[in-house]
N, CA, C and O atoms as CSV, one atom per row, in Angstrom:
chain,resi,resn,atom,element,x,y,z
A,1,MET,N,N,-0.826,17.567,-4.957
A,1,MET,CA,C,-1.223,17.955,-6.291
A,1,MET,C,C,-2.686,18.382,-6.255
A,1,MET,O,O,-3.509,17.758,-5.587
A,2,ASN,N,N,-2.988,19.418,-6.957
A,2,ASN,CA,C,-4.347,19.924,-7.072
A,2,ASN,C,C,-5.187,18.874,-7.803
A,2,ASN,O,O,-4.819,18.465,-8.904
A,3,PRO,N,N,-6.311,18.426,-7.218
A,3,PRO,CA,C,-7.122,17.402,-7.867
A,3,PRO,C,C,-7.537,17.771,-9.279
A,3,PRO,O,O,-7.567,16.915,-10.164
A,4,SER,N,N,-7.858,19.041,-9.496
A,4,SER,CA,C,-8.271,19.417,-10.842
A,4,SER,C,C,-7.102,19.349,-11.815
A,4,SER,O,O,-7.304,19.070,-12.996
A,5,ALA,N,N,-5.897,19.595,-11.346
A,5,ALA,CA,C,-4.735,19.490,-12.225
A,5,ALA,C,C,-4.499,18.045,-12.621
A,5,ALA,O,O,-4.048,17.765,-13.731
A,6,LEU,N,N,-4.807,17.123,-11.707
A,6,LEU,CA,C,-4.636,15.713,-12.002
A,6,LEU,C,C,-5.632,15.254,-13.052
A,6,LEU,O,O,-5.279,14.488,-13.949
A,7,VAL,N,N,-6.855,15.708,-12.953
A,7,VAL,CA,C,-7.916,15.244,-13.831
A,7,VAL,C,C,-7.975,16.048,-15.117
A,7,VAL,O,O,-8.241,15.492,-16.182
A,8,LEU,N,N,-7.732,17.336,-15.035
A,8,LEU,CA,C,-7.927,18.218,-16.169
A,8,LEU,C,C,-6.608,18.618,-16.809
A,8,LEU,O,O,-6.305,19.805,-16.926
A,9,VAL,N,N,-5.840,17.651,-17.213
A,9,VAL,CA,C,-4.565,17.913,-17.856
A,9,VAL,C,C,-4.823,18.284,-19.305
A,9,VAL,O,O,-5.619,17.643,-19.992
A,10,CYS,N,N,-4.158,19.302,-19.752
A,10,CYS,CA,C,-4.286,19.739,-21.140
A,10,CYS,C,C,-3.198,19.051,-21.950
A,10,CYS,O,O,-2.012,19.265,-21.699
A,11,ALA,N,N,-3.581,18.241,-22.904
A,11,ALA,CA,C,-2.606,17.575,-23.761
A,11,ALA,C,C,-2.979,17.852,-25.199
A,11,ALA,O,O,-4.133,17.673,-25.589
A,12,ALA,N,N,-2.040,18.275,-25.971
A,12,ALA,CA,C,-2.309,18.572,-27.371
A,12,ALA,C,C,-1.564,17.590,-28.248
A,12,ALA,O,O,-0.347,17.450,-28.127
A,13,LEU,N,N,-2.268,16.918,-29.117
A,13,LEU,CA,C,-1.675,16.026,-30.094
A,13,LEU,C,C,-1.927,16.636,-31.462
A,13,LEU,O,O,-3.058,16.986,-31.798
A,14,LEU,N,N,-0.890,16.757,-32.233
A,14,LEU,CA,C,-1.044,17.352,-33.552
A,14,LEU,C,C,-0.601,16.375,-34.618
A,14,LEU,O,O,0.440,15.732,-34.480
A,15,THR,N,N,-1.372,16.258,-35.671
A,15,THR,CA,C,-0.963,15.420,-36.789
A,15,THR,C,C,-0.871,16.283,-38.030
A,15,THR,O,O,-1.819,16.978,-38.396
A,16,ALA,N,N,0.272,16.229,-38.663
A,16,ALA,CA,C,0.468,16.999,-39.888
A,16,ALA,C,C,-0.228,16.282,-41.033
A,16,ALA,O,O,-0.073,15.072,-41.198
A,17,VAL,N,N,-0.986,17.016,-41.816
A,17,VAL,CA,C,-1.652,16.449,-42.971
A,17,VAL,C,C,-1.166,17.224,-44.193
A,17,VAL,O,O,-1.394,18.428,-44.315
A,18,HIS,N,N,-0.504,16.524,-45.077
A,18,HIS,CA,C,-0.032,17.162,-46.305
A,18,HIS,C,C,-1.186,17.258,-47.295
A,18,HIS,O,O,-2.048,16.381,-47.345
A,19,ALA,N,N,-1.193,18.316,-48.070
A,19,ALA,CA,C,-2.293,18.533,-49.019
A,19,ALA,C,C,-2.436,17.358,-49.982
A,19,ALA,O,O,-3.558,16.954,-50.291
A,20,ALA,N,N,-1.329,16.802,-50.461
A,20,ALA,CA,C,-1.387,15.724,-51.432
A,20,ALA,C,C,-1.494,14.354,-50.784
A,20,ALA,O,O,-1.803,13.376,-51.464
A,21,ASP,N,N,-1.247,14.264,-49.494
A,21,ASP,CA,C,-1.210,12.976,-48.814
A,21,ASP,C,C,-1.961,13.081,-47.495
A,21,ASP,O,O,-1.484,13.737,-46.569
A,22,ALA,N,N,-3.117,12.454,-47.390
A,22,ALA,CA,C,-3.954,12.576,-46.197
A,22,ALA,C,C,-3.460,11.717,-45.039
A,22,ALA,O,O,-4.039,11.779,-43.954
A,23,ARG,N,N,-2.416,10.919,-45.229
A,23,ARG,CA,C,-1.900,10.101,-44.130
A,23,ARG,C,C,-1.060,10.963,-43.203
A,23,ARG,O,O,-0.329,11.842,-43.661
A,24,ALA,N,N,-1.160,10.713,-41.888
A,24,ALA,CA,C,-0.370,11.463,-40.904
A,24,ALA,C,C,1.103,11.129,-41.086
A,24,ALA,O,O,1.466,9.960,-41.220
A,25,SER,N,N,1.952,12.152,-41.090
A,25,SER,CA,C,3.381,11.924,-41.275
A,25,SER,C,C,4.159,12.053,-39.965
A,25,SER,O,O,5.212,11.434,-39.809
A,26,VAL,N,N,3.656,12.842,-39.035
A,26,VAL,CA,C,4.317,12.998,-37.740
A,26,VAL,C,C,3.254,13.121,-36.660
A,26,VAL,O,O,2.118,13.511,-36.929
A,27,LEU,N,N,3.635,12.788,-35.445
A,27,LEU,CA,C,2.723,12.936,-34.320
A,27,LEU,C,C,3.490,13.494,-33.135
A,27,LEU,O,O,3.830,12.763,-32.204
A,28,PRO,N,N,3.769,14.824,-33.171
A,28,PRO,CA,C,4.404,15.410,-32.000
A,28,PRO,C,C,3.401,15.455,-30.854
A,28,PRO,O,O,2.220,15.730,-31.066
A,29,ILE,N,N,3.868,15.188,-29.652
A,29,ILE,CA,C,3.018,15.228,-28.471
A,29,ILE,C,C,3.604,16.243,-27.511
A,29,ILE,O,O,4.794,16.201,-27.200
A,30,TYR,N,N,2.775,17.144,-27.048
A,30,TYR,CA,C,3.203,18.171,-26.121
A,30,TYR,C,C,2.196,18.220,-24.985
A,30,TYR,O,O,0.995,18.337,-25.226
A,31,ILE,N,N,2.671,18.131,-23.753
A,31,ILE,CA,C,1.803,18.173,-22.585
A,31,ILE,C,C,2.186,19.398,-21.777
A,31,ILE,O,O,3.364,19.623,-21.496
A,32,GLU,N,N,1.199,20.184,-21.405
A,32,GLU,CA,C,1.458,21.479,-20.773
A,32,GLU,C,C,0.411,21.734,-19.709
A,32,GLU,O,O,-0.780,21.534,-19.948
A,33,ASP,N,N,0.841,22.175,-18.535
A,33,ASP,CA,C,-0.148,22.530,-17.515
A,33,ASP,C,C,-0.520,24.006,-17.590
A,33,ASP,O,O,-1.543,24.410,-17.037
A,34,ASN,N,N,0.290,24.814,-18.263
A,34,ASN,CA,C,-0.043,26.210,-18.517
A,34,ASN,C,C,-0.599,26.265,-19.933
A,34,ASN,O,O,0.161,26.251,-20.900
A,35,HIS,N,N,-1.901,26.326,-20.057
A,35,HIS,CA,C,-2.534,26.204,-21.359
A,35,HIS,C,C,-2.018,27.215,-22.368
A,35,HIS,O,O,-1.829,26.875,-23.536
A,36,ALA,N,N,-1.790,28.438,-21.946
A,36,ALA,CA,C,-1.262,29.438,-22.872
A,36,ALA,C,C,0.126,29.034,-23.359
A,36,ALA,O,O,0.519,29.383,-24.472
A,37,GLY,N,N,0.861,28.309,-22.539
A,37,GLY,CA,C,2.180,27.824,-22.941
A,37,GLY,C,C,2.108,26.936,-24.166
A,37,GLY,O,O,3.057,26.871,-24.947
A,38,THR,N,N,0.984,26.250,-24.339
A,38,THR,CA,C,0.810,25.401,-25.517
A,38,THR,C,C,0.826,26.252,-26.782
A,38,THR,O,O,1.423,25.864,-27.786
A,39,PHE,N,N,0.175,27.406,-26.734
A,39,PHE,CA,C,0.190,28.310,-27.893
A,39,PHE,C,C,1.624,28.665,-28.255
A,39,PHE,O,O,2.016,28.569,-29.418
A,40,TYR,N,N,2.409,29.075,-27.261
A,40,TYR,CA,C,3.778,29.522,-27.535
A,40,TYR,C,C,4.635,28.391,-28.067
A,40,TYR,O,O,5.467,28.610,-28.948
A,41,TRP,N,N,4.448,27.180,-27.547
A,41,TRP,CA,C,5.215,26.028,-28.031
A,41,TRP,C,C,4.845,25.720,-29.469
A,41,TRP,O,O,5.719,25.521,-30.313
A,42,LEU,N,N,3.543,25.682,-29.750
A,42,LEU,CA,C,3.102,25.384,-31.114
A,42,LEU,C,C,3.579,26.449,-32.088
A,42,LEU,O,O,4.080,26.126,-33.166
A,43,ALA,N,N,3.430,27.715,-31.720
A,43,ALA,CA,C,3.815,28.810,-32.616
A,43,ALA,C,C,5.297,28.760,-32.972
A,43,ALA,O,O,5.688,29.200,-34.053
A,44,GLN,N,N,6.110,28.236,-32.089
A,44,GLN,CA,C,7.544,28.159,-32.346
A,44,GLN,C,C,7.960,26.836,-33.000
A,44,GLN,O,O,8.991,26.786,-33.670
A,45,ASN,N,N,7.183,25.773,-32.818
A,45,ASN,CA,C,7.684,24.447,-33.192
A,45,ASN,C,C,6.960,23.735,-34.319
A,45,ASN,O,O,7.427,22.688,-34.767
A,46,ILE,N,N,5.845,24.254,-34.792
A,46,ILE,CA,C,5.178,23.581,-35.907
A,46,ILE,C,C,5.240,24.458,-37.144
A,46,ILE,O,O,5.426,25.673,-37.062
A,47,ASP,N,N,5.082,23.819,-38.284
A,47,ASP,CA,C,5.080,24.526,-39.556
A,47,ASP,C,C,3.743,25.252,-39.694
A,47,ASP,O,O,2.698,24.611,-39.806
A,48,LEU,N,N,3.770,26.560,-39.687
A,48,LEU,CA,C,2.544,27.359,-39.721
A,48,LEU,C,C,1.827,27.288,-41.067
A,48,LEU,O,O,0.687,27.737,-41.190
A,49,ASP,N,N,2.497,26.722,-42.078
A,49,ASP,CA,C,1.890,26.608,-43.399
A,49,ASP,C,C,1.288,25.225,-43.654
A,49,ASP,O,O,0.747,24.976,-44.731
A,50,GLN,N,N,1.377,24.332,-42.678
A,50,GLN,CA,C,0.752,23.011,-42.788
A,50,GLN,C,C,-0.627,23.038,-42.141
A,50,GLN,O,O,-0.963,23.973,-41.415
A,51,SER,N,N,-1.413,22.018,-42.407
A,51,SER,CA,C,-2.718,21.860,-41.774
A,51,SER,C,C,-2.609,20.797,-40.696
A,51,SER,O,O,-2.033,19.731,-40.917
A,52,TYR,N,N,-3.173,21.095,-39.515
A,52,TYR,CA,C,-3.102,20.185,-38.390
A,52,TYR,C,C,-4.475,19.964,-37.797
A,52,TYR,O,O,-5.370,20.801,-37.916
A,53,THR,N,N,-4.622,18.821,-37.158
A,53,THR,CA,C,-5.787,18.534,-36.329
A,53,THR,C,C,-5.304,18.503,-34.898
A,53,THR,O,O,-4.347,17.798,-34.576
A,54,LEU,N,N,-5.952,19.254,-34.044
A,54,LEU,CA,C,-5.606,19.313,-32.629
A,54,LEU,C,C,-6.580,18.442,-31.855
A,54,LEU,O,O,-7.794,18.599,-31.983
A,55,VAL,N,N,-6.054,17.522,-31.050
A,55,VAL,CA,C,-6.882,16.745,-30.138
A,55,VAL,C,C,-6.637,17.328,-28.758
A,55,VAL,O,O,-5.537,17.225,-28.216
A,56,LEU,N,N,-7.669,17.941,-28.194
A,56,LEU,CA,C,-7.548,18.664,-26.937
A,56,LEU,C,C,-8.259,17.908,-25.828
A,56,LEU,O,O,-9.466,17.676,-25.899
A,57,PHE,N,N,-7.503,17.523,-24.799
A,57,PHE,CA,C,-8.070,16.886,-23.612
A,57,PHE,C,C,-8.136,17.958,-22.535
A,57,PHE,O,O,-7.116,18.324,-21.951
A,58,ASP,N,N,-9.336,18.458,-22.276
A,58,ASP,CA,C,-9.481,19.570,-21.346
A,58,ASP,C,C,-10.949,19.720,-20.969
A,58,ASP,O,O,-11.838,19.345,-21.734
A,59,ALA,N,N,-11.192,20.266,-19.797
A,59,ALA,CA,C,-12.567,20.524,-19.367
A,59,ALA,C,C,-13.175,21.710,-20.112
A,59,ALA,O,O,-14.398,21.829,-20.184
A,60,HIS,N,N,-12.339,22.586,-20.667
A,60,HIS,CA,C,-12.797,23.802,-21.343
A,60,HIS,C,C,-12.294,23.799,-22.783
A,60,HIS,O,O,-11.289,23.158,-23.088
A,61,SER,N,N,-12.983,24.505,-23.660
A,61,SER,CA,C,-12.587,24.527,-25.080
A,61,SER,C,C,-11.329,25.335,-25.329
A,61,SER,O,O,-10.635,25.096,-26.318
A,62,ASP,N,N,-11.014,26.288,-24.459
A,62,ASP,CA,C,-9.839,27.158,-24.597
A,62,ASP,C,C,-9.808,27.918,-25.921
A,62,ASP,O,O,-8.736,28.298,-26.392
A,63,ALA,N,N,-10.964,28.139,-26.517
A,63,ALA,CA,C,-11.017,28.768,-27.831
A,63,ALA,C,C,-11.770,30.093,-27.830
A,63,ALA,O,O,-12.346,30.466,-28.852
A,64,SER,N,N,-11.782,30.807,-26.718
A,64,SER,CA,C,-12.396,32.136,-26.699
A,64,SER,C,C,-11.647,33.040,-27.669
A,64,SER,O,O,-10.453,32.864,-27.911
A,65,GLY,N,N,-12.364,33.998,-28.214
A,65,GLY,CA,C,-11.746,34.905,-29.176
A,65,GLY,C,C,-10.794,35.894,-28.520
A,65,GLY,O,O,-10.954,36.258,-27.355
A,66,ILE,N,N,-9.805,36.320,-29.290
A,66,ILE,CA,C,-8.842,37.331,-28.857
A,66,ILE,C,C,-9.047,38.561,-29.729
A,66,ILE,O,O,-9.184,38.444,-30.947
A,67,PHE,N,N,-9.070,39.745,-29.110
A,67,PHE,CA,C,-9.176,40.987,-29.856
A,67,PHE,C,C,-8.019,41.074,-30.840
A,67,PHE,O,O,-6.869,40.858,-30.456
A,68,ASP,N,N,-8.298,41.382,-32.090
A,68,ASP,CA,C,-7.293,41.519,-33.144
A,68,ASP,C,C,-6.463,40.251,-33.349
A,68,ASP,O,O,-5.254,40.325,-33.564
A,69,SER,N,N,-7.111,39.099,-33.282
A,69,SER,CA,C,-6.370,37.853,-33.465
A,69,SER,C,C,-5.764,37.744,-34.862
A,69,SER,O,O,-4.772,37.040,-35.050
A,70,ASP,N,N,-6.350,38.433,-35.845
A,70,ASP,CA,C,-5.750,38.438,-37.182
A,70,ASP,C,C,-4.346,39.040,-37.138
A,70,ASP,O,O,-3.445,38.585,-37.843
A,71,LYS,N,N,-4.169,40.068,-36.303
A,71,LYS,CA,C,-2.836,40.667,-36.176
A,71,LYS,C,C,-1.861,39.685,-35.558
A,71,LYS,O,O,-0.690,39.660,-35.937
A,72,ILE,N,N,-2.322,38.873,-34.611
A,72,ILE,CA,C,-1.455,37.850,-34.012
A,72,ILE,C,C,-1.072,36.825,-35.068
A,72,ILE,O,O,0.102,36.473,-35.188
A,73,ARG,N,N,-2.051,36.336,-35.842
A,73,ARG,CA,C,-1.765,35.355,-36.901
A,73,ARG,C,C,-0.771,35.921,-37.909
A,73,ARG,O,O,0.180,35.242,-38.296
A,74,ASP,N,N,-0.991,37.167,-38.334
A,74,ASP,CA,C,-0.085,37.780,-39.309
A,74,ASP,C,C,1.312,37.979,-38.736
A,74,ASP,O,O,2.302,37.713,-39.417
A,75,ALA,N,N,1.405,38.442,-37.498
A,75,ALA,CA,C,2.712,38.704,-36.886
A,75,ALA,C,C,3.526,37.423,-36.735
A,75,ALA,O,O,4.750,37.455,-36.865
A,76,LEU,N,N,2.872,36.300,-36.466
A,76,LEU,CA,C,3.587,35.024,-36.347
A,76,LEU,C,C,4.325,34.673,-37.629
A,76,LEU,O,O,5.401,34.075,-37.597
A,77,ARG,N,N,3.734,35.052,-38.759
A,77,ARG,CA,C,4.316,34.702,-40.055
A,77,ARG,C,C,5.238,35.788,-40.600
A,77,ARG,O,O,6.059,35.526,-41.479
A,78,ASP,N,N,5.103,36.989,-40.084
A,78,ASP,CA,C,5.867,38.121,-40.602
A,78,ASP,C,C,7.124,38.359,-39.769
A,78,ASP,O,O,7.323,39.438,-39.210
A,79,VAL,N,N,7.960,37.338,-39.698
A,79,VAL,CA,C,9.232,37.434,-38.972
A,79,VAL,C,C,10.353,37.015,-39.904
A,79,VAL,O,O,10.144,36.241,-40.838
A,80,ALA,N,N,11.539,37.529,-39.642
A,80,ALA,CA,C,12.682,37.253,-40.504
A,80,ALA,C,C,13.323,35.896,-40.230
A,80,ALA,O,O,13.981,35.334,-41.106
A,81,SER,N,N,13.136,35.364,-39.018
A,81,SER,CA,C,13.809,34.118,-38.655
A,81,SER,C,C,13.090,33.463,-37.478
A,81,SER,O,O,12.206,34.058,-36.862
A,82,ASN,N,N,13.481,32.240,-37.184
A,82,ASN,CA,C,12.940,31.556,-36.002
A,82,ASN,C,C,13.313,32.297,-34.726
A,82,ASN,O,O,12.535,32.335,-33.772
A,83,GLU,N,N,14.500,32.883,-34.711
A,83,GLU,CA,C,14.934,33.649,-33.538
A,83,GLU,C,C,14.052,34.876,-33.329
A,83,GLU,O,O,13.683,35.204,-32.201
A,84,ALA,N,N,13.716,35.556,-34.437
A,84,ALA,CA,C,12.841,36.729,-34.348
A,84,ALA,C,C,11.448,36.314,-33.873
A,84,ALA,O,O,10.814,37.029,-33.096
A,85,ARG,N,N,10.975,35.158,-34.342
A,85,ARG,CA,C,9.672,34.673,-33.865
A,85,ARG,C,C,9.742,34.382,-32.373
A,85,ARG,O,O,8.804,34.701,-31.642
A,86,GLN,N,N,10.839,33.781,-31.905
A,86,GLN,CA,C,10.964,33.475,-30.479
A,86,GLN,C,C,10.973,34.763,-29.648
A,86,GLN,O,O,10.361,34.807,-28.580
A,87,GLU,N,N,11.652,35.803,-30.119
A,87,GLU,CA,C,11.651,37.096,-29.420
A,87,GLU,C,C,10.239,37.671,-29.343
A,87,GLU,O,O,9.831,38.188,-28.303
A,88,LEU,N,N,9.490,37.580,-30.452
A,88,LEU,CA,C,8.107,38.051,-30.489
A,88,LEU,C,C,7.264,37.269,-29.477
A,88,LEU,O,O,6.500,37.860,-28.714
A,89,LEU,N,N,7.401,35.955,-29.473
A,89,LEU,CA,C,6.632,35.122,-28.552
A,89,LEU,C,C,7.000,35.411,-27.099
A,89,LEU,O,O,6.131,35.417,-26.227
A,90,ASP,N,N,8.274,35.649,-26.838
A,90,ASP,CA,C,8.706,35.991,-25.476
A,90,ASP,C,C,8.063,37.301,-25.015
A,90,ASP,O,O,7.639,37.416,-23.865
A,91,ARG,N,N,7.990,38.294,-25.918
A,91,ARG,CA,C,7.328,39.566,-25.581
A,91,ARG,C,C,5.848,39.338,-25.284
A,91,ARG,O,O,5.313,39.848,-24.300
A,92,TRP,N,N,5.198,38.567,-26.147
A,92,TRP,CA,C,3.778,38.285,-25.944
A,92,TRP,C,C,3.540,37.555,-24.633
A,92,TRP,O,O,2.582,37.840,-23.915
A,93,ARG,N,N,4.425,36.607,-24.327
A,93,ARG,CA,C,4.262,35.840,-23.091
A,93,ARG,C,C,4.380,36.761,-21.881
A,93,ARG,O,O,3.601,36.644,-20.935
A,94,SER,N,N,5.353,37.678,-21.903
A,94,SER,CA,C,5.543,38.582,-20.762
A,94,SER,C,C,4.374,39.568,-20.612
A,94,SER,O,O,4.083,40.020,-19.504
A,95,LYS,N,N,3.704,39.902,-21.730
A,95,LYS,CA,C,2.555,40.807,-21.692
A,95,LYS,C,C,1.231,40.080,-21.453
A,95,LYS,O,O,0.213,40.713,-21.175
A,96,GLY,N,N,1.246,38.753,-21.563
A,96,GLY,CA,C,-0.002,38.005,-21.429
A,96,GLY,C,C,-0.917,38.165,-22.628
A,96,GLY,O,O,-2.140,38.147,-22.487
A,97,THR,N,N,-0.332,38.321,-23.806
A,97,THR,CA,C,-1.119,38.530,-25.021
A,97,THR,C,C,-2.089,37.373,-25.275
A,97,THR,O,O,-3.242,37.590,-25.646
A,98,VAL,N,N,-1.614,36.160,-25.072
A,98,VAL,CA,C,-2.442,34.963,-25.246
A,98,VAL,C,C,-2.636,34.342,-23.866
A,98,VAL,O,O,-1.677,34.135,-23.123
A,99,GLN,N,N,-3.882,34.053,-23.540
A,99,GLN,CA,C,-4.225,33.532,-22.209
A,99,GLN,C,C,-4.695,32.076,-22.297
A,99,GLN,O,O,-4.919,31.550,-23.386
A,100,CYS,N,N,-4.837,31.444,-21.143
A,100,CYS,CA,C,-5.213,30.029,-21.082
A,100,CYS,C,C,-6.585,29.751,-21.684
A,100,CYS,O,O,-6.839,28.629,-22.121
A,101,PHE,N,N,-7.463,30.721,-21.718
A,101,PHE,CA,C,-8.816,30.523,-22.225
A,101,PHE,C,C,-8.954,30.895,-23.699
A,101,PHE,O,O,-10.038,30.776,-24.269
A,102,SER,N,N,-7.853,31.348,-24.322
A,102,SER,CA,C,-7.960,31.848,-25.696
A,102,SER,C,C,-6.784,31.451,-26.581
A,102,SER,O,O,-6.543,32.100,-27.598
A,103,TRP,N,N,-6.057,30.418,-26.227
A,103,TRP,CA,C,-4.828,30.106,-26.950
A,103,TRP,C,C,-5.050,29.421,-28.292
A,103,TRP,O,O,-4.164,29.462,-29.146
A,104,ILE,N,N,-6.193,28.799,-28.505
A,104,ILE,CA,C,-6.414,28.060,-29.755
A,104,ILE,C,C,-6.823,28.987,-30.895
A,104,ILE,O,O,-6.350,28.830,-32.021
A,105,GLU,N,N,-7.687,29.940,-30.617
A,105,GLU,CA,C,-8.275,30.789,-31.658
A,105,GLU,C,C,-7.240,31.474,-32.558
A,105,GLU,O,O,-7.468,31.526,-33.766
A,106,PRO,N,N,-6.118,32.004,-32.051
A,106,PRO,CA,C,-5.162,32.648,-32.963
A,106,PRO,C,C,-4.443,31.676,-33.907
A,106,PRO,O,O,-3.798,32.100,-34.866
A,107,LEU,N,N,-4.559,30.381,-33.630
A,107,LEU,CA,C,-3.922,29.379,-34.491
A,107,LEU,C,C,-4.892,28.781,-35.504
A,107,LEU,O,O,-4.541,27.864,-36.246
A,108,MET,N,N,-6.134,29.315,-35.529
A,108,MET,CA,C,-7.137,28.819,-36.454
A,108,MET,C,C,-7.478,29.901,-37.480
A,108,MET,O,O,-7.457,31.079,-37.122
A,109,PRO,N,N,-7.777,29.583,-38.674
A,109,PRO,CA,C,-7.923,28.260,-39.260
A,109,PRO,C,C,-6.611,27.638,-39.726
A,109,PRO,O,O,-6.597,26.506,-40.209
A,110,ALA,N,N,-5.532,28.359,-39.586
A,110,ALA,CA,C,-4.227,27.802,-39.947
A,110,ALA,C,C,-3.217,28.230,-38.888
A,110,ALA,O,O,-3.196,29.400,-38.503
A,111,PRO,N,N,-2.417,27.353,-38.430
A,111,PRO,CA,C,-2.198,25.990,-38.896
A,111,PRO,C,C,-3.191,24.956,-38.366
A,111,PRO,O,O,-3.256,23.852,-38.906
A,112,ILE,N,N,-3.970,25.277,-37.322
A,112,ILE,CA,C,-4.924,24.300,-36.798
A,112,ILE,C,C,-6.212,24.414,-37.601
A,112,ILE,O,O,-6.953,25.392,-37.502
A,113,GLU,N,N,-6.448,23.392,-38.389
A,113,GLU,CA,C,-7.613,23.371,-39.262
A,113,GLU,C,C,-8.839,22.798,-38.551
A,113,GLU,O,O,-9.972,23.185,-38.840
A,114,LYS,N,N,-8.603,21.879,-37.625
A,114,LYS,CA,C,-9.702,21.192,-36.963
A,114,LYS,C,C,-9.313,20.906,-35.521
A,114,LYS,O,O,-8.159,20.584,-35.238
A,115,VAL,N,N,-10.287,21.024,-34.594
A,115,VAL,CA,C,-10.072,20.694,-33.191
A,115,VAL,C,C,-11.035,19.575,-32.803
A,115,VAL,O,O,-12.242,19.670,-33.029
A,116,ILE,N,N,-10.485,18.523,-32.220
A,116,ILE,CA,C,-11.299,17.468,-31.632
A,116,ILE,C,C,-11.161,17.645,-30.131
A,116,ILE,O,O,-10.093,17.423,-29.560
A,117,TRP,N,N,-12.245,18.044,-29.505
A,117,TRP,CA,C,-12.226,18.376,-28.082
A,117,TRP,C,C,-12.761,17.194,-27.282
A,117,TRP,O,O,-13.880,16.732,-27.507
A,118,VAL,N,N,-11.953,16.716,-26.353
A,118,VAL,CA,C,-12.338,15.633,-25.457
A,118,VAL,C,C,-12.439,16.241,-24.061
A,118,VAL,O,O,-11.429,16.381,-23.372
A,119,PRO,N,N,-13.659,16.604,-23.638
A,119,PRO,CA,C,-13.802,17.242,-22.325
A,119,PRO,C,C,-13.614,16.223,-21.203
A,119,PRO,O,O,-13.842,15.027,-21.384
A,120,ALA,N,N,-13.200,16.715,-20.056
A,120,ALA,CA,C,-13.035,15.856,-18.887
A,120,ALA,C,C,-14.387,15.368,-18.417
A,120,ALA,O,O,-15.393,16.068,-18.531
A,121,GLU,N,N,-14.397,14.153,-17.884
A,121,GLU,CA,C,-15.646,13.672,-17.313
A,121,GLU,C,C,-15.856,14.329,-15.959
A,121,GLU,O,O,-14.904,14.760,-15.310
A,122,LYS,N,N,-17.083,14.398,-15.552
A,122,LYS,CA,C,-17.419,15.005,-14.261
A,122,LYS,C,C,-17.185,13.966,-13.173
A,122,LYS,O,O,-17.771,12.884,-13.217
A,123,LEU,N,N,-16.350,14.275,-12.212
A,123,LEU,CA,C,-16.016,13.353,-11.135
A,123,LEU,C,C,-16.410,13.941,-9.790
A,123,LEU,O,O,-16.328,15.151,-9.579
A,124,SER,N,N,-16.829,13.086,-8.903
A,124,SER,CA,C,-17.104,13.509,-7.534
A,124,SER,C,C,-15.772,13.641,-6.797
A,124,SER,O,O,-14.740,13.174,-7.278
A,125,ALA,N,N,-15.802,14.271,-5.644
A,125,ALA,CA,C,-14.581,14.433,-4.840
A,125,ALA,C,C,-13.990,13.078,-4.485
A,125,ALA,O,O,-12.769,12.920,-4.501
A,126,SER,N,N,-14.823,12.102,-4.168
A,126,SER,CA,C,-14.289,10.777,-3.806
A,126,SER,C,C,-13.674,10.083,-5.023
A,126,SER,O,O,-12.670,9.385,-4.884
A,127,GLN,N,N,-14.255,10.262,-6.207
A,127,GLN,CA,C,-13.673,9.683,-7.417
A,127,GLN,C,C,-12.320,10.323,-7.727
A,127,GLN,O,O,-11.380,9.631,-8.118
A,128,ILE,N,N,-12.223,11.629,-7.555
A,128,ILE,CA,C,-10.952,12.329,-7.778
A,128,ILE,C,C,-9.907,11.792,-6.805
A,128,ILE,O,O,-8.778,11.505,-7.205
A,129,ARG,N,N,-10.271,11.656,-5.544
A,129,ARG,CA,C,-9.350,11.144,-4.528
A,129,ARG,C,C,-8.879,9.735,-4.886
A,129,ARG,O,O,-7.690,9.434,-4.781
A,130,GLU,N,N,-9.809,8.866,-5.310
A,130,GLU,CA,C,-9.452,7.498,-5.693
A,130,GLU,C,C,-8.492,7.486,-6.875
A,130,GLU,O,O,-7.506,6.749,-6.863
A,131,ARG,N,N,-8.763,8.286,-7.884
A,131,ARG,CA,C,-7.886,8.336,-9.066
A,131,ARG,C,C,-6.525,8.928,-8.727
A,131,ARG,O,O,-5.508,8.484,-9.259
A,132,ARG,N,N,-6.495,9.932,-7.841
A,132,ARG,CA,C,-5.221,10.511,-7.415
A,132,ARG,C,C,-4.394,9.461,-6.686
A,132,ARG,O,O,-3.194,9.336,-6.931
A,133,GLU,N,N,-5.028,8.706,-5.791
A,133,GLU,CA,C,-4.313,7.657,-5.053
A,133,GLU,C,C,-3.799,6.581,-6.001
A,133,GLU,O,O,-2.674,6.101,-5.854
A,134,GLU,N,N,-4.617,6.206,-6.965
A,134,GLU,CA,C,-4.206,5.195,-7.941
A,134,GLU,C,C,-3.015,5.688,-8.761
A,134,GLU,O,O,-2.045,4.956,-8.957
A,135,ALA,N,N,-3.091,6.929,-9.236
A,135,ALA,CA,C,-1.993,7.489,-10.035
A,135,ALA,C,C,-0.729,7.644,-9.205
A,135,ALA,O,O,0.370,7.379,-9.691
A,136,THR,N,N,-0.877,8.070,-7.957
A,136,THR,CA,C,0.268,8.262,-7.073
A,136,THR,C,C,0.990,6.945,-6.815
A,136,THR,O,O,2.214,6.926,-6.681
A,137,ALA,N,N,0.246,5.845,-6.743
A,137,ALA,CA,C,0.852,4.536,-6.517
A,137,ALA,C,C,1.817,4.140,-7.620
A,137,ALA,O,O,2.733,3.350,-7.389
A,138,PHE,N,N,1.621,4.683,-8.822
A,138,PHE,CA,C,2.495,4.367,-9.949
A,138,PHE,C,C,3.729,5.258,-10.036
A,138,PHE,O,O,4.636,4.979,-10.820
A,139,LEU,N,N,3.776,6.317,-9.245
A,139,LEU,CA,C,4.888,7.265,-9.310
A,139,LEU,C,C,6.112,6.721,-8.601
A,139,LEU,O,O,6.013,6.053,-7.572
A,140,ASP,N,N,7.259,7.019,-9.169
A,140,ASP,CA,C,8.530,6.647,-8.560
A,140,ASP,C,C,9.126,7.926,-7.979
A,140,ASP,O,O,9.465,8.843,-8.727
A,141,GLY,N,N,9.257,7.998,-6.666
A,141,GLY,CA,C,9.747,9.190,-5.998
A,141,GLY,C,C,11.177,9.552,-6.361
A,141,GLY,O,O,11.628,10.659,-6.064
A,142,HIS,N,N,11.902,8.628,-7.004
A,142,HIS,CA,C,13.286,8.909,-7.401
A,142,HIS,C,C,13.384,9.608,-8.756
A,142,HIS,O,O,14.456,10.074,-9.143
A,143,LEU,N,N,12.280,9.677,-9.463
A,143,LEU,CA,C,12.314,10.310,-10.781
A,143,LEU,C,C,12.172,11.819,-10.650
A,143,LEU,O,O,12.178,12.529,-11.656
């Protein structure tokens, strides 16, 4: 396993916040090693009209701007069905429309209203090796 992949895992936690009720109602958890894949999963699986807080565990903010991101935001909502949205997302994925360094920006300010970014700590090569060995000890090779 690539040491940076072990340490710099991108995990997105989203909490739905209803306008009338500030308490979290759901906590879907999605873990993805292809950061752009997180955009496609979110665009297909969350309510684009709700407000969410994204907790991002990553060494990078992944929020670089995308040219014409307003068109991406509008196109996500201007579909006739979930199937049509999935076809649109599949086309975008094959073209590389959204990349690993820019997947958050097209989802802001809606549905992602706020991002809490938890950057990775800086580790030496020996610390990475120690953590990899520790994590590997917990793995079951039969899974």
